[in-house]
MIFI-185207 format. One line per 2 residues: number of its first residue (from 1); their letters; for each residue x, y, z of C-alpha. Coordinates in nm, 4 decimals. Layout:
NUM) A) X/Y/Z  ...
***
This chain:
1) XX) 10.2621/8.0376/6.6010  10.0808/8.2100/6.9109
3) XX) 9.8509/8.4488/6.9911  9.9926/8.7686/6.9824
5) XX) 9.6705/8.8421/7.1954  9.8625/8.6669/7.4975
7) XX) 10.2541/8.8406/7.4567  9.9700/9.1482/7.4863
9) XX) 9.7863/9.0439/7.8066  10.0200/8.9423/8.0265
11) XX) 10.4181/8.9167/7.8555  10.5948/8.8626/8.1973
13) XX) 10.4215/8.5428/8.1739  10.5318/8.3631/7.7715
15) XX) 10.8892/8.5345/7.8896  10.8497/8.3019/8.2209
17) XX) 10.7325/7.9976/7.9230  11.0071/8.0644/7.6805
19) XX) 11.2336/8.0902/7.9296  11.1348/7.7056/8.0666
21) XX) 11.2964/7.6258/7.6899  11.5426/7.8041/7.6784
23) XX) 11.4337/8.0432/7.4559  11.6149/8.4108/7.4682
25) XX) 11.2987/8.6055/7.6002  11.4193/8.8906/7.4371
27) XX) 11.2544/8.8822/7.1794  10.8701/8.9734/7.3630
29) XX) 11.0009/9.2426/7.4789  11.0443/9.3531/7.1174
31) XX) 10.6988/9.1937/6.9958  10.5889/9.3832/7.2735
33) XX) 10.6383/9.6920/7.1647  10.6110/9.6739/6.8239
35) XX) 10.2502/9.5484/6.8735  10.2200/9.8830/7.0813
37) XX) 10.2853/10.0373/6.7905  10.1222/9.9457/6.5832
39) XX) 9.7643/9.9069/6.7695  9.8532/10.2937/6.8083
41) XX) 9.8834/10.3034/6.4067  9.5783/10.1592/6.3503
43) XX) 9.4093/10.3967/6.6119  9.5735/10.6748/6.4036
45) XX) 9.4846/10.5468/6.0702  9.0894/10.4545/6.1297
47) XX) 9.0355/10.8320/6.2921  9.1820/10.9593/5.9653
49) XX) 8.9697/10.7653/5.7494  8.6872/10.8673/5.9280
51) XX) 8.7743/11.2422/5.9199  8.8235/11.1938/5.5674
53) XX) 8.4875/11.0223/5.5151  8.3183/11.2554/5.7029
55) XX) 8.4670/11.5321/5.4762  8.3976/11.3501/5.1830
57) XX) 8.0073/11.3679/5.3384  8.0717/11.7458/5.3696
59) XX) 8.2293/11.7933/5.0532  7.8837/11.6061/4.8754
61) XX) 7.6322/11.8894/5.0861  7.8874/12.1270/4.9334
63) XX) 7.9079/12.0325/4.6070  7.5538/12.0091/4.6183
65) XX) 7.5169/12.4136/4.7587  7.7193/12.4417/4.4480
67) XX) 7.9909/12.6316/4.7306  8.3667/12.6508/4.6415
69) XX) 8.5115/12.2990/4.7609  8.8352/12.3881/4.6470
71) XX) 9.0011/12.4424/4.9828  8.8848/12.1203/5.1482
73) XX) 8.9680/11.8392/4.7764  9.2813/11.9952/4.7994
75) XX) 9.3526/11.9535/5.1936  9.1789/11.5867/5.1264
77) XX) 9.4458/11.5017/4.9068  9.7150/11.5670/5.1161
79) XX) 9.5077/11.3569/5.3996  9.4693/11.0370/5.1921
81) XX) 9.8018/11.0819/5.1208  9.9252/11.0713/5.4545
83) XX) 9.6815/10.7605/5.4559  9.8866/10.6244/5.2540
85) XX) 10.1613/10.6059/5.3653  9.9951/10.4640/5.6861
87) XX) 9.9461/10.2288/5.5682  10.1941/10.1193/5.3671
89) XX) 10.4187/10.1393/5.7241  10.1579/9.9276/5.9024
91) XX) 10.1895/9.6502/5.6455  10.5690/9.6933/5.7288
93) XX) 10.5121/9.6720/6.0664  10.2691/9.3479/6.0577
95) XX) 10.5303/9.1772/5.8152  10.8079/9.2522/6.1142
97) XX) 10.5360/9.1046/6.3674  10.4809/8.8021/6.1117
99) XX) 10.8428/8.7490/6.0829  10.9141/8.7351/6.4172
101) XX) 10.6089/8.5372/6.5609  10.7505/8.2073/6.3063
103) XX) 11.0645/8.2163/6.5159  10.8469/8.1681/6.8354
105) XX) 10.7862/7.7943/7.0065  10.4632/7.6805/7.1232
107) XX) 10.4205/7.7509/7.4775  10.4826/7.4478/7.6947
109) XX) 10.1700/7.2922/7.9214  10.1805/7.3456/8.3387
111) XX) 10.1618/7.0211/8.2446  10.5567/6.9719/8.1485
113) XX) 10.8781/6.9348/8.3622  11.0891/7.1423/8.4159
115) XX) 11.4513/7.0675/8.2908  11.7385/7.2282/8.0336
117) XX) 11.8378/6.9326/7.8755  11.8185/6.5746/7.7518
119) XX) 11.8597/6.4560/8.0315  11.5581/6.5760/8.2182
121) XX) 11.3686/6.4051/8.0506  11.1039/6.2060/8.2957
123) XX) 11.0897/5.8017/8.2328  10.7356/5.6986/8.2187
125) XX) 10.7895/5.3016/8.1812  10.9831/5.0813/8.0469
127) XX) 10.8154/4.8008/7.9073  10.8904/4.4071/7.6887
129) XX) 11.0984/4.1584/7.8205  11.4913/4.2611/7.7700
131) XX) 11.6314/3.9913/7.6463  11.9687/3.8594/7.7343
133) XX) 12.2340/3.6915/7.4426  12.4756/3.5162/7.5277
135) XX) 12.7075/3.5949/7.2078  12.8482/3.9308/7.1193
137) XX) 12.4931/4.0442/6.8998  12.6106/4.1960/6.5029
139) XX) 12.5031/4.5857/6.4832  12.2049/4.6115/6.1952
141) XX) 12.4565/4.6670/5.9180  12.6499/4.2964/5.9259
143) XX) 12.3387/4.1520/5.9688  12.1752/4.2941/5.7354
145) XX) 12.5023/4.2444/5.5051  12.4725/3.9041/5.6499
147) XX) 12.1119/3.8442/5.5313  12.2073/4.0256/5.2598
149) XX) 11.8301/4.2877/5.3198  12.0236/4.5964/5.3543
151) XX) 12.2965/4.7628/5.1358  12.3638/5.1075/5.2573
153) XX) 12.6639/5.0790/5.0255  12.4744/5.0863/4.7268
155) XX) 12.2235/5.2848/4.8754  12.5381/5.5868/4.8607
157) XX) 12.6369/5.4784/4.5659  12.3078/5.5226/4.3977
159) XX) 12.2267/5.8601/4.6314  12.5342/5.9316/4.8434
161) XX) 12.4839/5.8728/5.2098  12.2265/5.8455/5.4927
163) XX) 12.0480/5.6354/5.2203  11.8877/5.2912/5.2247
165) XX) 11.8849/4.9861/4.9539  11.5982/4.8053/5.0239
167) XX) 11.6519/4.3839/4.9156  11.5239/4.1179/4.9268
169) XX) 11.3625/4.0080/5.2408  11.4507/4.3545/5.3979
171) XX) 11.2149/4.4627/5.1278  10.9764/4.2654/5.2054
173) XX) 10.9720/4.3498/5.5898  10.9702/4.6858/5.5482
175) XX) 10.6535/4.6267/5.3163  10.5136/4.4068/5.5759
177) XX) 10.5684/4.6468/5.8308  10.3810/4.9525/5.6895
179) XX) 10.1398/4.7158/5.5738  10.0356/4.5944/5.9052
181) XX) 10.0781/4.9652/6.1239  9.8324/5.1230/5.8562
183) XX) 9.6146/4.8304/5.9124  9.6459/4.9062/6.3236
185) XX) 9.5807/5.1517/6.3365  9.3155/5.1612/6.0657
187) XX) 9.1331/4.9597/6.3376  9.1890/5.1840/6.6094
189) XX) 8.9586/5.4543/6.4080  9.1791/5.6896/6.2048
191) XX) 9.1229/5.6923/5.8614  9.4845/5.5598/5.5949
193) XX) 9.5583/5.8067/5.3663  9.8087/5.8758/5.0648
195) XX) 9.8962/6.2471/5.0248  10.1898/6.4459/4.8121
197) XX) 10.5548/6.4139/4.9400  10.5883/6.7567/4.8038
199) XX) 10.4261/7.0038/4.9354  10.4132/7.4070/4.8209
201) XX) 10.6396/7.6854/5.0799  10.2297/7.7445/5.1899
203) XX) 10.1754/7.4329/5.3277  10.5681/7.4472/5.4831
205) XX) 10.4720/7.7360/5.6933  10.0748/7.6073/5.7541
207) XX) 10.2752/7.3193/5.9943  10.5887/7.5541/6.1419
209) XX) 10.8853/7.3991/5.9262  11.0032/7.6653/5.7307
211) XX) 11.1947/7.9411/5.8066  11.2679/7.8383/6.1659
213) XX) 11.3581/7.4647/6.0233  11.4643/7.5293/5.6272
215) XX) 11.8099/7.4933/5.6270  11.6917/7.0486/5.7055
217) XX) 11.5029/7.0310/5.4057  11.4867/6.9938/5.0860
219) XX) 11.4443/7.2154/4.8438  11.3354/7.2856/4.4706
221) XX) 11.4128/7.7035/4.4111  11.2924/7.6681/4.0953
223) XX) 10.9614/7.4879/4.1865  11.0162/7.6796/4.5171
225) XX) 10.8254/7.3344/4.6953  11.0020/7.1117/4.9328
227) XX) 11.0071/6.7517/5.0645  10.8140/6.6787/5.3081
229) XX) 11.0151/6.6050/5.6418  10.7159/6.3830/5.7462
231) XX) 10.3813/6.3070/5.6704  10.2414/6.5495/5.9335
233) XX) 10.3297/6.8447/5.7039  10.0844/6.6765/5.4178
235) XX) 9.8032/6.4718/5.6503  9.7473/6.8387/5.8567
237) XX) 9.7679/7.0745/5.5343  9.4852/6.8343/5.4058
239) XX) 9.2261/7.0681/5.6590  9.3889/7.4285/5.5594
241) XX) 9.1917/7.7163/5.5556  8.9110/7.4633/5.6457
243) XX) 8.5841/7.5389/5.8556  8.5210/7.1365/6.0464
245) XX) 8.1685/7.1179/6.1787  8.1426/7.1011/6.5865
247) XX) 8.0478/6.6873/6.4669  8.2563/6.6052/6.3219
249) XX) 8.5483/6.6162/6.5484  8.7673/6.4164/6.6522
251) XX) 8.9161/6.4059/6.2668  9.2075/6.1283/6.2600
253) XX) 9.4457/6.0573/5.9864  9.7290/5.7526/5.8973
255) XX) 9.9615/5.8153/5.6441  10.2160/5.6346/5.5632
257) XX) 10.5449/5.8506/5.3353  10.9304/5.8198/5.2987
259) XX) 11.0177/6.1404/5.4719  11.3169/6.3592/5.3737
261) XX) 11.5337/6.5914/5.6160  11.9136/6.7230/5.5833
263) XX) 12.0064/6.6432/5.8988  12.1558/6.9855/5.8521
265) XX) 12.2967/7.0008/6.2181  12.3469/6.5938/6.2639
267) XX) 12.6888/6.6443/6.2362  12.9294/6.4245/6.5526
269) XX) 12.6082/6.2560/6.6607  12.5495/5.8812/6.5394
271) XX) 12.5673/5.8303/6.0869  12.6297/5.4743/6.1160
273) XX) 12.3079/5.3017/5.8902  11.9636/5.3727/6.0261
275) XX) 12.0834/5.5574/6.3417  12.0250/5.8897/6.1578
277) XX) 11.9696/5.8868/5.7096  11.8138/6.1617/5.4984
279) XX) 11.4643/5.9533/5.3986  11.3060/5.7275/5.5676
281) XX) 10.9876/5.5492/5.5657  10.7323/5.6240/5.8243
283) XX) 10.3685/5.5480/5.9645  10.2272/5.8653/6.0728
285) XX) 9.9471/5.9252/6.2526  9.7851/6.2977/6.3081
287) XX) 9.3845/6.4160/6.4989  9.2095/6.7214/6.4236
289) XX) 8.9699/6.8324/6.8413  8.8147/7.0116/7.0689
291) XX) 9.0491/7.2288/7.2557  8.8944/7.0602/7.5612
293) XX) 8.9724/6.7158/7.4797  9.3559/6.7459/7.2839
295) XX) 9.4841/6.5821/7.6411  9.2891/6.3135/7.6252
297) XX) 9.3251/6.2593/7.2742  9.7474/6.2556/7.3447
299) XX) 9.7360/5.9724/7.5574  9.5095/5.7773/7.2997
301) XX) 9.7289/5.8650/7.0364  10.0115/5.7520/7.2644
303) XX) 9.8586/5.3839/7.3937  9.8098/5.3012/6.9196
305) XX) 10.1572/5.4115/6.9046  10.3014/5.2024/7.1856
307) XX) 10.0149/4.8715/7.0135  10.2303/4.8212/6.7872
309) XX) 10.6002/4.7882/6.9576  10.3757/4.5624/7.2107
311) XX) 10.2791/4.3573/6.9062  10.6005/4.3348/6.7510
313) XX) 10.7475/4.2222/7.1189  11.0521/4.4860/7.1343
315) XX) 11.1866/4.6305/7.5091  11.1094/5.0336/7.4846
317) XX) 11.0372/5.3148/7.6825  10.8136/5.5965/7.6418
319) XX) 11.0308/5.9295/7.7973  10.8120/6.2397/7.8508
321) XX) 11.0101/6.5964/7.7748  11.1061/6.8408/7.9722
323) XX) 11.1317/7.1679/7.8435  11.3954/7.2399/7.7484
325) XX) 11.3517/6.9356/7.4594  11.0056/6.9503/7.3362
327) XX) 10.9387/7.0739/6.9927  10.8750/7.3564/6.8195
329) XX) 10.5546/7.3250/6.7528  10.4575/7.0620/7.0731
331) XX) 10.3126/7.2079/7.4172  10.3611/6.7980/7.5440
333) XX) 10.5668/6.5289/7.3989  10.6125/6.1658/7.4402
335) XX) 10.8831/5.9459/7.2575  10.8853/5.6087/7.2102
337) XX) 11.1717/5.4328/7.2625  11.2998/5.0488/7.1430
339) XX) 11.5931/4.9119/7.3149  11.8989/4.8932/7.0434
341) XX) 12.1411/4.5435/7.2079  12.4699/4.6039/6.9730
343) XX) 12.4736/4.9779/6.9852  12.3628/4.9149/7.4359
345) XX) 12.1533/5.2622/7.4420  11.8144/5.3409/7.3114
347) XX) 11.6838/5.4754/6.9887  11.3743/5.7155/6.9088
349) XX) 11.0754/5.5524/6.6615  10.8533/5.7844/6.7689
351) XX) 10.7278/6.1000/6.9238  10.3848/6.1936/7.0255
353) XX) 10.3172/6.6210/7.0041  10.0429/6.7956/7.1611
355) XX) 10.0424/7.1238/6.9320  9.7168/7.2899/7.0758
357) XX) 9.6049/7.5893/6.7923  9.9469/7.6534/6.6934
359) XX) 9.9445/7.4838/6.3716  9.5938/7.5981/6.3504
361) XX) 9.6059/7.8955/6.4254  9.9210/7.9283/6.1008
363) XX) 9.7257/7.7230/5.9105  9.3310/7.8120/6.0194
365) XX) 9.1451/7.5264/6.0501  8.8735/7.5672/6.3003
367) XX) 8.5228/7.4231/6.3618  8.1849/7.5160/6.4592
369) XX) 8.1846/7.5061/6.8477  7.8368/7.5162/6.9820
371) XX) 7.6644/7.6748/7.2515  7.3645/7.7544/7.4016
373) XX) 7.0586/7.8638/7.2340  7.1271/7.6999/6.8990
375) XX) 7.4375/7.9232/6.8490  7.7673/7.8652/6.7473
377) XX) 8.1513/8.0332/6.7234  8.4429/7.9013/6.5047
379) XX) 8.7250/7.8688/6.7116  9.0800/7.7036/6.6086
381) XX) 9.1285/7.2929/6.6437  9.3633/7.1348/6.8569
383) XX) 9.5872/6.9285/6.6598  9.8084/6.6880/6.7600
385) XX) 10.0208/6.3936/6.6101  10.2986/6.0948/6.5988
387) XX) 10.4642/5.8548/6.4402  10.3209/5.5518/6.4247
389) XX) 10.5929/5.4580/6.3815  10.9002/5.5738/6.1841
391) XX) 11.0304/5.2787/6.0135  11.4241/5.3188/6.0295
393) XX) 11.5239/5.2498/6.3822  11.2505/5.0155/6.4383
395) XX) 11.4212/4.8321/6.1897  11.7284/4.8021/6.3411
397) XX) 11.5837/4.6923/6.7531  11.3877/4.4433/6.5496
399) XX) 11.7091/4.2816/6.3484  11.8693/4.2772/6.6663
401) XX) 11.6032/4.1294/6.8989  11.6246/3.8433/6.6282
403) XX) 11.9600/3.7500/6.5996  12.0976/3.4339/6.5924
405) X) 12.4546/3.3538/6.5614
***
């Protein structure tokens, strides 16, 4: 989440940046006023508590001198009730502010191109040869059926629409892709982890996935737990409520998991086969680093994700998302899109995001920053995430690129 201090100190700038994201800036006005009320309430309460402590000391002296303290004790009981009431009011105000802060996205970096929609995203580069076929390309559903490697009908019979059944060489290809990506990212300096795919609400909140996107999550009400939408959630929480040493950073992880998304808002969008699924496989990249290094780390992560597609020999492009299209927790974001010959369009296969200290503030992931004279202070790390990669749309592009009559 954002630091309330930046709203307190420069609300107009925050409103301006939210407007660039097509977000309603009026919520900042409300937060600004609530924060003013909160600070005033804290001042009032602390003043009353200081006075109560002073009078308590006076009562102690009066008792020692065997003076009558009934009046002052009675007065302090009334004062204590007022303080208790103000503490409850402050607690309620804190919750109201916190609830509102959960719905405010990260602020875009100055380098992010301005735009009103995804149409304003900026193409950075196109790589890999685009093949020319002298026959009509079959889509991945037909190819999967002809080769007997994918079965979406039986997947739907088992779990409903949006779930795939991999068969024979299809299952082996999926496993090989995952192993290949993990091995390559290991060479790039990422430590491999295997994390849970069912997490607590606290873990989801730390990753800023709920409450904002709760309707898109698979939720187990009895246990108040969620199936992860991405391994970003579970890997990020490895260091929740921890303080890392200065010399440990950057810390880089990669991990394969199944990912689960209800896609509650996807009505009317492409839903064919792997174009939109409720369960898919992904190798996730996460980096914890010092703030001054995060944008350099972002470029490294992008190159590591692109390196996978380069070695697969696919036609792809890198785009920089505009202010209106970057992810909720991101300050800057790149997408990697592979070319689908059958669909005749680009398909997102990876997204690389710098979330700065937005997630680490909620997750309380910090580090000991070294200062001069052997001193140090605790600061929030910056957290980056990227798909390295999601296999579903990668599989579409790969099968089509290898098509034969």
